[in-house]
C-alpha angles and dihedrals in degrees: 000000000000090000096045110118118237123209117207113180105313095337121093117200110209092221141356099262120105129187104233115228108266123176115240098190088213104117133105116210089347096298123141114228142179092294091060093045093053095038096053095032092056092057090051090052087048091061104258107155101212123025113197113193119228125272101303114200121238090204135017089248089055095064118113088215135003086256099062126118115257139201100182093109135054086228090072093062101079097058092044089051090060089058096047092047092054093046090050091050090059093055094253128119123245120223134173134205114218116204152169116204097206113187090357091064125102098049130136119249118276090247088061094047100274095247122160113270112220126220110274091021100074096295141083143216112287129211134215141160089267134016094257119127119228094234139013114279094024125121111261116247123240114258110244115240122214092268089052091052091052089051091053091052090050091049092056090048092051091047090054090054091051091046089058092048089051091058103255117150099188123051125194124193110213107227098151146075098051096296122138102286093044090047086062092048095053122080087208094065101023113073096155122140098201130082091292097056143051111031126056090251092053096045092050093046096093094053092046091049092047089050092051091049093048094045089052090065103024109088113259089228093059122080122254119202131187123203111215134186098234092198137359092215087230132108112253093020136105110310137200092255089057089054092053091048092048093046090059090053092048091051088055089052092056103268112148103193140017116219101212115213131141146211128022103119099078115055097209102035114146104236118185097226111198135129110299094359092153099045092095089065094054089048095052094044091048088055088062090067107266131103117257142191125217122219138168131088093347107150110145133076089225091056091052094049092050093051093049098041092049090051094240092135140359095224135023120217121209121199122162092017090063090049088056096040118021089179095056095122094044089057096053124099116285093007123154115243121212112248090242091060102041092108089063096050116125114244 
């Protein structure tokens, strides 16, 4: 099952394994470089079917850190094109996750402690649905006004156009992990009283409008994914039933697959980390009639086969396991080995 191709619209994934978007914190001014080419290219050589580049900012102020990839400028396209061309040449499919970090922007990299960077000291002013900081002791974000919201929608649309020009065939909107769009979805971070706050319909409005804008420029024959936080693991927050309800609306807007993750918007949420702890979310969302991907502490070939054979997800995303082993897929049963590596194939 792992090696069964999956056709989504006009794009055929050679197998069911996806490289989950994982920030590399290795960019200057948003530009991809040789690290990104080798990093992503190696996973394509290793047999991963779909490679989704890390959260790529639609605006400089939307970066999690100053070291994030960006796609807010046409100048970013050429270096990204080198990556997509190499991935394509290996028989894999290149995808990109476009993102705005909202109130979780302007932080140092995790290797440097991940603290908030203040304006004038390497950071910048952040924005959010409401002026509520992510964590205690952090500077509160500026509440977006209606003009600012319209600008955000336009930025995602422009990023989708550039993603197409850069050669990506799968686009994922990042609406999870406490970043800007998910901040709007959650009643814990969205205290607005206008048409973008309060009710479920109002809190989901931004994502639905972003999706409409992106779908208007992203070719209908190319897949569109959305990553959602299926639950915040916190009373009073976004819940699994909200995710199912939203997924149905997103399907109607032209979304092809929901990437089911969780957490990220509440700093001290109690998350029951264990192998496959998020698979139940992909299973329940898939039952609503849309394709899903499962992600979260999935590290074994047997886990993957069980998820796929039981119909709990259409794709399985690997994160840290692919950091440890870029040749994970190549080393599974019945995998194809690149000609250059046949001498190293296990017998």
